Every structure is written in C-alpha cells, then in structure tokens.
C-alpha positions as CSV (number, residue, x, y, z in Angstrom):
1,M,1.5,-12.6,0.8
2,A,0.9,-16.7,2.0
3,A,-2.2,-18.5,0.1
4,V,-5.0,-19.3,2.2
5,T,-5.1,-22.5,3.5
6,E,-7.7,-25.3,3.7
7,E,-8.1,-25.0,7.6
8,Q,-8.8,-21.2,6.9
9,F,-11.5,-22.0,4.3
10,A,-13.1,-23.9,6.6
11,A,-13.2,-21.4,9.1
12,L,-14.9,-19.2,6.4
13,Q,-17.7,-21.5,6.5
14,I,-18.6,-19.9,9.7
15,L,-20.0,-17.1,8.2
16,L,-23.1,-19.5,6.9
17,K,-24.5,-18.6,10.1
18,A,-24.8,-14.7,9.6
19,S,-28.4,-13.5,9.5
20,S,-28.0,-11.8,6.4
21,K,-25.7,-10.7,3.5
22,D,-25.3,-7.4,4.8
23,V,-23.7,-9.1,8.1
24,V,-21.4,-10.8,6.0
25,R,-20.5,-7.8,4.0
26,Q,-19.5,-5.5,6.7
27,L,-17.2,-8.2,8.2
28,C,-15.1,-8.2,4.9
29,Q,-15.1,-4.9,5.0
30,E,-13.7,-4.6,8.4
31,C,-11.5,-7.5,8.2
32,F,-9.4,-6.2,5.7
33,S,-9.0,-2.6,7.3
34,S,-8.4,-4.1,10.5
35,S,-5.4,-5.6,12.1
36,R,-5.6,-9.5,12.2
37,G,-6.6,-9.9,15.7
38,S,-8.5,-6.7,16.5
39,S,-10.4,-7.7,19.8
40,K,-13.3,-5.3,19.0
41,L,-13.7,-7.1,15.8
42,I,-13.6,-10.7,17.3
43,D,-16.2,-9.7,20.1
44,N,-18.8,-7.9,17.5
45,T,-18.1,-11.2,15.2
46,C,-19.0,-13.4,18.7
47,S,-22.2,-11.3,18.9
48,N,-23.1,-11.0,15.3
49,L,-22.6,-14.7,14.6
50,S,-23.0,-16.2,18.0
51,V,-19.9,-17.9,17.9
52,T,-17.1,-18.6,20.5
53,S,-14.4,-16.3,20.8
54,E,-12.0,-18.7,19.3
55,E,-14.4,-19.5,16.3
56,A,-14.1,-15.6,15.7
57,A,-10.7,-15.3,16.1
58,Q,-10.2,-17.7,13.0
59,L,-12.8,-16.4,11.3
60,V,-11.6,-12.8,11.6
61,S,-7.9,-14.2,10.5
62,S,-9.0,-16.1,7.8
63,L,-11.3,-13.4,6.4
64,H,-8.7,-10.9,6.3
65,N,-6.1,-13.5,5.1
66,L,-8.1,-14.1,2.1
67,T,-8.9,-10.5,1.2
68,R,-5.3,-9.0,1.8
69,H,-4.3,-12.4,-0.6
70,I,-6.6,-11.0,-3.5
71,V,-5.5,-7.6,-3.3
72,Y,-2.0,-8.5,-2.9
73,R,-2.1,-10.8,-6.1
74,G,-4.2,-8.1,-8.0
75,L,-7.1,-10.5,-9.0
76,S,-10.0,-8.5,-10.1
77,S,-12.1,-11.3,-12.0
78,A,-14.9,-13.7,-10.4
79,E,-13.1,-16.7,-12.4
80,E,-9.7,-15.5,-10.4
81,I,-11.1,-15.5,-7.4
82,L,-13.5,-18.6,-7.4
83,S,-10.6,-20.8,-8.2
84,L,-8.8,-19.8,-4.8
85,F,-11.6,-21.4,-3.3
86,P,-11.4,-25.6,-2.7
87,E,-13.9,-27.9,-4.9
88,N,-16.0,-28.8,-1.4
89,F,-16.5,-24.9,-0.4
90,H,-20.2,-24.1,0.0
91,Q,-21.4,-23.0,-3.6
92,S,-23.8,-19.5,-2.3
93,L,-21.2,-18.5,0.3
94,K,-18.3,-18.6,-2.3
95,N,-20.3,-16.9,-5.0
96,L,-21.3,-14.3,-2.3
97,L,-17.9,-13.7,-1.3
98,T,-16.7,-13.5,-4.4
99,K,-19.1,-11.1,-5.2
100,I,-18.6,-8.8,-2.3
101,I,-14.8,-8.8,-2.7
102,L,-15.1,-7.9,-6.1
103,E,-17.5,-4.6,-5.0
104,N,-14.5,-3.8,-2.6
105,V,-11.4,-4.8,-4.0
106,S,-10.6,-1.2,-5.9
107,I,-11.1,0.4,-2.8
108,W,-9.1,-2.1,-0.7
109,R,-6.5,-1.7,-3.1
110,S,-6.2,2.2,-2.9
111,E,-6.4,1.6,1.0
112,A,-3.5,-0.8,0.6
113,Q,-1.5,1.7,-1.5
114,S,-2.5,4.7,0.7
115,S,-1.5,3.0,4.2
116,Q,1.7,2.0,2.6
117,I,4.7,4.0,4.9
118,S,7.0,5.5,2.1
119,L,10.0,7.6,1.7
120,P,9.7,11.5,0.9
121,R,7.8,12.4,-2.5
122,L,9.5,14.8,-4.4
123,V,7.2,17.3,-5.5
124,D,8.8,20.1,-7.4
125,M,12.2,20.8,-8.4
126,D,13.6,24.5,-9.3
127,W,17.5,25.1,-10.5
128,R,19.7,28.0,-11.9
129,V,23.1,29.1,-12.2
130,D,25.1,31.3,-10.5
131,I,28.3,33.0,-10.5
132,K,30.1,33.7,-7.5
133,T,31.2,37.6,-7.6
134,S,32.5,38.0,-4.0
135,S,34.9,35.3,-2.0
136,D,37.8,35.6,0.3
137,S,39.8,33.8,-2.5
138,I,40.9,35.1,-5.4
139,G,40.6,31.5,-7.0
140,R,36.4,31.2,-6.2
141,M,35.4,34.1,-7.7
142,A,33.6,34.3,-10.8
143,V,33.1,30.4,-10.8
144,P,29.4,29.2,-11.9
145,T,27.8,27.0,-9.2
146,C,24.0,25.2,-9.8
147,L,21.4,26.2,-7.3
148,L,19.3,23.3,-7.0
149,Q,16.3,23.4,-4.9
150,L,14.0,20.6,-4.1
151,K,10.3,20.8,-2.8
152,I,9.5,17.3,-0.9
153,Q,6.6,16.2,0.5
154,E,6.3,14.0,3.6
155,D,4.8,10.9,3.5
156,A,0.8,11.1,4.0
157,A,0.6,8.5,6.5
158,L,2.9,10.2,9.0
159,C,1.3,13.8,8.5
160,G,-2.3,13.1,8.5
161,D,-4.3,14.9,6.4
162,N,-2.0,18.2,5.9
163,P,1.0,16.9,3.8
164,V,4.3,19.0,4.9
165,I,5.9,20.2,1.8
166,S,9.7,21.1,2.6
167,A,12.4,23.0,0.5
168,V,15.9,21.6,0.4
169,T,18.5,23.8,-1.3
170,V,21.9,23.0,-2.4
171,E,24.8,24.5,-3.9
172,L,26.8,22.1,-6.4
173,N,30.0,23.0,-8.4
174,K,30.8,21.4,-11.8
175,E,32.4,18.7,-10.5
176,T,29.8,17.4,-8.0
177,L,26.9,18.1,-11.1
178,D,28.8,16.1,-13.3
179,T,29.0,13.5,-10.4
180,M,25.6,13.8,-9.3
181,L,24.2,13.5,-13.0
182,D,26.2,10.5,-14.1
183,G,24.6,8.7,-10.8
184,L,21.2,9.7,-11.8
185,G,22.0,8.5,-15.5
186,R,23.0,4.9,-14.2
187,I,19.7,5.0,-11.9
188,R,17.7,5.8,-15.2
189,D,19.7,2.8,-17.1
190,Q,18.9,0.6,-14.2
191,L,15.2,1.6,-14.2
192,S,14.6,1.0,-17.9
193,A,16.3,-2.1,-17.5
194,V,14.2,-3.6,-15.2
195,A,11.2,-2.0,-16.7
196,N,11.9,-4.0,-19.8
197,K,12.1,-7.2,-18.4
C-alpha cells in the first residue's frame, strides 16, 4: 500500500468545508468501505461539502488511500497516525481525522480481512484404517488402506451468509500416505522457519 502523498493531504483539507464532525465521520467510514472512484459517494460528497465533482473525487480518493494505508500498516495509536500528516496540515482537522480513524480502525481491519478472497478452509478431518477383504486380484486382498475425510468450507465472500461445507474422502495406500506425510512435514518445517524469523 503506497504512502499518502502531499497532494492527497492537500485534498483532505477540503474537509474543512464540512458542516459538522458527523459529516466528516460519515465520509471517512464510507470512503474506507467504498471503491476509490464510487460515483454515488462522489455525488454525495459534492452535495454535502458544496464542492466540485473533481474536488470530491480527489477527497474521496485521498480519504480512501489514507484509511487503507493505516489499516494495511497496522497503525493503532494516535502518535503513529499523527506522524503521517505533514507539519503544515490543519491541526484541528488532523486531530479529528486521527480520532475518527482510531474509533474505526479495528472495524475496518475486520472488514478488510473478511473481504479478502481466500482458498477454501479446512474445517474438520477424520480418518480410519480399513483392510480390503475383497478384490478381483489376490495381491490386493488384506491390504490396509487409509480413508481420509476432509471437511472444507468455501470462501465466505463467495458464498454469502451461508458458507458451504463439503466433504472430500480420499483413499491412500501406505506409499501414498508416506509421501503425503513427508510433504506435510516439509511444509511444517518451512512454516516454523518463517515464523521464527
């Protein structure tokens, strides 16, 4: 996430035209959740602040970038947020924006995490060892196999409020199971190495 530029901070000064703190608060909340160029939000900003469409677009883009930058960088204290603003930025507006951002940063962080598209998630796993007692080949009789059932939940962003959980069952012979366990062991070691850095 790119840092906020001087031009974007200059565009934030348009917020001084707001009639109340609640207008600024509402705009901050909407700018984080909306896409950068939302025409509806730009139109609302034009009417609320009595500014041109171009000024409203710059303001919306700047607020969107500032709030996303703070969430992305994990800034959670007033000092960290205040340090982003240039020295000549309007002091009262700087304090108001910092206060509003601190009130919303945990909600925005949760919103950003839940809106990420992700791979299906492993919910549950069950396994059992079976011994085949019948087969068309004598060599495959009385051979132990592992039945592995994985319950997988699809990405919530794709499924809406009712996440879909599906079950996948695979049969593994001893060699395939050894290969899988070896691969999982390597994955565990790599994750541990990354976590310890």
